[in-house]
C-alpha positions in Angstrom: 0.0 0.0 0.0 1.4 3.4 -1.1 1.1 6.1 1.5 -0.1 9.5 0.2 2.4 12.3 0.5 1.3 15.5 2.0 0.9 18.1 -0.7 2.0 21.7 -0.6 -1.3 23.0 0.7 -1.0 20.7 3.8 2.6 22.0 4.4 1.4 25.6 4.1 -1.5 25.0 6.5 1.0 23.5 9.0 3.3 26.4 8.6 0.6 28.9 9.0 -1.2 27.4 12.0 -2.9 30.1 14.1 -0.8 31.9 16.7 -1.8 31.0 20.2 -1.0 34.4 21.9 -1.3 38.0 20.8 2.4 38.3 21.2 2.9 35.5 18.7 0.3 37.2 16.4 2.2 40.5 16.3 5.5 38.8 15.9 4.2 37.1 12.8 2.5 40.3 11.6 5.8 42.2 11.9 7.6 39.6 9.9 5.1 39.3 7.1 3.4 42.7 6.8 5.6 44.0 4.0 4.7 41.0 1.9 0.9 41.5 2.2 -1.2 42.9 -0.6 -2.0 46.6 -0.4 -5.5 46.3 1.3 -4.4 43.6 3.7 -1.4 45.7 4.6 -3.7 48.6 5.2 -5.8 46.5 7.5 -2.7 45.1 9.2 -1.6 48.7 10.0 -5.0 49.4 11.4 -5.0 46.3 13.7 -1.5 47.1 14.9 -2.6 50.6 15.9 -6.0 49.4 17.4 -5.5 45.9 18.8 -8.3 46.2 21.4 -10.9 46.9 18.8 -10.6 43.4 17.4 -12.1 42.0 20.7 -15.2 44.2 20.6 -15.9 44.9 17.0 -17.6 43.1 14.1 -16.0 42.4 10.8 -18.0 45.3 9.2 -16.9 47.7 11.9 -13.2 46.8 11.6 -13.5 47.0 7.8 -15.0 50.5 8.0 -12.4 51.6 10.5 -9.6 50.4 8.2 -11.4 51.7 5.1 -11.3 48.2 3.4 -13.9 45.8 2.3 -15.0 43.1 4.7 -13.6 40.5 2.4 -10.1 41.9 3.0 -10.6 41.3 6.8 -11.5 37.7 6.1 -8.5 37.2 3.8 -6.3 38.8 6.4 -7.5 36.3 9.1 -6.7 33.4 6.8 -3.3 34.9 5.9 -2.4 35.0 9.6 -3.4 31.3 10.0 -6.9 31.5 11.4 -9.9 29.6 10.0 -11.9 32.9 10.1 -12.6 36.0 12.0 -14.2 34.3 14.9 -11.0 32.4 15.8 -8.9 35.5 15.6 -11.4 37.5 17.7 -11.4 34.7 20.3 -7.7 35.1 20.8 -7.9 38.9 21.2 -10.9 38.6 23.6 -8.9 36.3 25.8 -6.1 38.9 25.9 -8.5 41.8 26.2 -10.3 40.4 29.3 -7.0 40.4 31.2 -6.2 44.0 30.5 -7.4 47.3 32.0 -10.9 48.6 31.2 -11.7 50.3 27.9 -9.8 53.7 28.0 -11.5 55.0 24.9 -14.9 54.7 26.7 -13.6 56.6 29.8 -12.3 59.4 27.6 -15.6 59.5 25.7 -17.5 59.9 29.0 -15.1 62.7 30.1 -15.9 64.5 26.8 -19.6 64.0 27.2 -19.6 65.3 30.8 -17.1 68.1 30.6 -17.6 71.7 29.6 -14.8 73.4 27.6 -13.1 74.5 30.8 -9.4 74.2 31.4 -10.1 71.9 34.4 -12.1 69.5 32.2 -9.4 69.5 29.6 -6.8 68.9 32.2 -8.8 65.9 33.4 -8.9 64.5 29.9 -5.1 64.8 29.4 -4.5 63.2 32.9 -6.8 60.3 32.0 -5.1 59.9 28.6 -1.7 60.0 30.1 -2.6 57.5 32.9 -4.1 55.2 30.3 -1.0 55.4 28.1 1.3 54.6 31.0 -0.8 51.6 32.1 -0.8 50.3 28.5 3.0 50.7 28.2 3.5 47.6 30.3 1.7 45.5 27.7 3.2 47.0 24.6 6.9 47.0 25.4 8.4 43.6 25.1 10.8 43.0 28.0 13.2 41.0 25.8 13.3 43.8 23.3 13.9 46.3 26.1 16.8 44.3 27.4 18.3 43.9 24.0 18.0 47.7 23.4 19.9 48.4 26.6 22.6 45.8 25.7 23.1 47.4 22.3 23.1 51.0 23.6 25.5 50.2 26.5 28.2 48.9 24.1 27.8 51.6 21.4 30.7 54.0 21.1 28.3 56.9 20.6 24.5 57.0 20.8 22.6 59.2 18.2 19.1 60.4 18.9 16.9 61.0 15.8 13.4 62.2 16.0 11.6 65.3 14.7 8.3 67.1 15.0 6.2 65.4 17.7 9.1 63.0 18.6 11.6 65.8 19.2 10.8 66.2 22.9 11.6 62.6 23.5 15.0 62.7 21.7 15.9 66.0 23.3 15.1 64.6 26.8 17.3 61.5 26.0 20.2 63.8 25.0 19.8 65.7 28.3 19.7 62.5 30.4 22.8 61.0 28.6 24.7 64.3 29.1 24.0 64.1 32.8 25.4 60.6 33.0 28.5 61.3 30.8 27.3 59.0 28.0 28.7 60.0 24.6 25.6 61.0 22.6 24.6 63.2 19.7 21.2 64.9 19.2 20.2 65.2 15.6 18.0 68.3 15.8 17.6 69.3 12.1 18.1 73.0 13.2 19.1 75.2 10.3 18.6 72.1 8.1 22.1 70.9 9.2 22.5 67.2 8.3 24.8 65.4 10.7 24.4 61.8 9.4 28.1 61.8 8.5 29.1 61.6 12.2 27.4 58.2 12.6 29.9 55.3 12.6 29.5 51.5 12.3 30.1 51.0 16.1 27.5 53.5 17.0 23.8 53.1 17.8 20.8 55.2 16.8 17.7 55.7 18.9 15.0 56.6 16.3 11.7 58.0 17.6 8.8 58.3 15.1 5.1 57.7 15.1 2.5 57.6 12.4 2.5 59.5 10.1 6.2 58.7 10.1 8.7 61.4 9.5 10.6 60.8 6.2 13.8 62.5 7.5 13.9 60.1 10.5 13.4 57.1 8.2 16.0 58.2 5.7 18.7 59.0 8.3 18.0 55.8 10.2 18.1 53.6 7.0 21.5 55.1 6.0 22.8 54.5 9.5 21.8 50.9 9.3 23.5 50.5 5.9 26.9 51.5 7.4 26.5 49.0 10.3 25.1 51.1 13.1 22.5 49.4 15.4 19.0 50.8 15.5 16.7 51.1 18.5 13.2 52.3 17.6 10.6 53.9 19.8 7.6 53.7 17.7 3.9 52.9 17.7 3.2 49.7 15.8 5.0 46.5 14.9 4.4 47.2 11.2 6.2 50.6 11.3 8.7 51.2 8.4 11.6 50.7 10.9 10.8 47.0 11.1 12.2 46.7 7.5 15.7 47.5 8.7 15.5 45.1 11.6 15.4 47.8 14.3 14.8 46.7 17.9 11.3 48.0 18.3 10.0 49.4 21.6 6.3 50.0 21.0 4.3 52.8 22.6 0.6 53.5 22.2 -0.3 57.1 23.3 -4.0 57.9 23.9 -5.0 61.3 22.5 -7.4 64.0 23.5 -9.0 65.2 20.3 -6.2 65.7 17.8 -3.7 66.3 20.5 -1.5 63.5 21.8 0.6 63.8 24.9 3.9 61.9 25.3 3.5 60.5 28.8 4.3 56.9 28.0 7.0 57.8 25.4 8.9 60.0 27.9 8.6 57.4 30.7 10.0 54.8 28.3 12.8 57.2 27.3 14.0 57.9 30.8 13.8 54.2 31.8 16.0 53.4 28.8 18.5 56.2 29.4 18.9 55.4 33.1 19.4 51.7 32.4 22.0 52.4 29.7 23.8 55.0 31.9 23.9 52.6 34.8 25.3 49.8 32.7 27.9 51.9 31.1 29.1 53.4 34.4 29.3 50.0 35.9 31.5 48.7 33.1 34.0 51.6 33.5 
């Protein structure tokens, strides 16, 4: 009796078995996002930015939020190894139930209750900041954080690259490193001065950028990677453009108030990173 050999579709199904944790889901998403068709990539970016919505939304609601057709949602689920949307949602609901309450709902209630007073606005920003800080512990991978500290601790010089909304984070990192006598260069872009030529192969770059990503940050960081510098990224989603250059990604999700987004979590991550690196380097002297 001749045994049937598994065909290519069987092998593919085995290879693409559904991830068992949301961490495994996002690890797979980060590795495959660039190979997805345009609409699936669009939905992937939406999911990466709004993971909690998967647990509480229908296919139609997610499709509308990502501005894609419901069929794209279903194809995305299959691409990620799920039999359908229900299986993917079950995974996210299990993770969601273990997290803090829905922050978006709290903010919505604050907006509904509050007048346009400074006190009400302050309350909204405090709530957004607190929510962002609580969420930080679930978005930053401890292994990635440890790897980032290891890389920065052994770098000859650390370069901080981040413009527009990210600039307060990089400037604070520069201040902290200066206080700890850590060799560091802040790339500010002031007077349109380009200092990419000072980056060397044994250096490391901390790139800070959030959607919509700053082209200057991406360009400078890509060139630094090409000459051999290590890259640590403080960014918002696993599918950010910095994933393409194999950056060590530290993910931060900041809650906003209207169109204004504070940097509570980003600055907390930055100071924790700086102090860890400074402590390590001083200990190795």
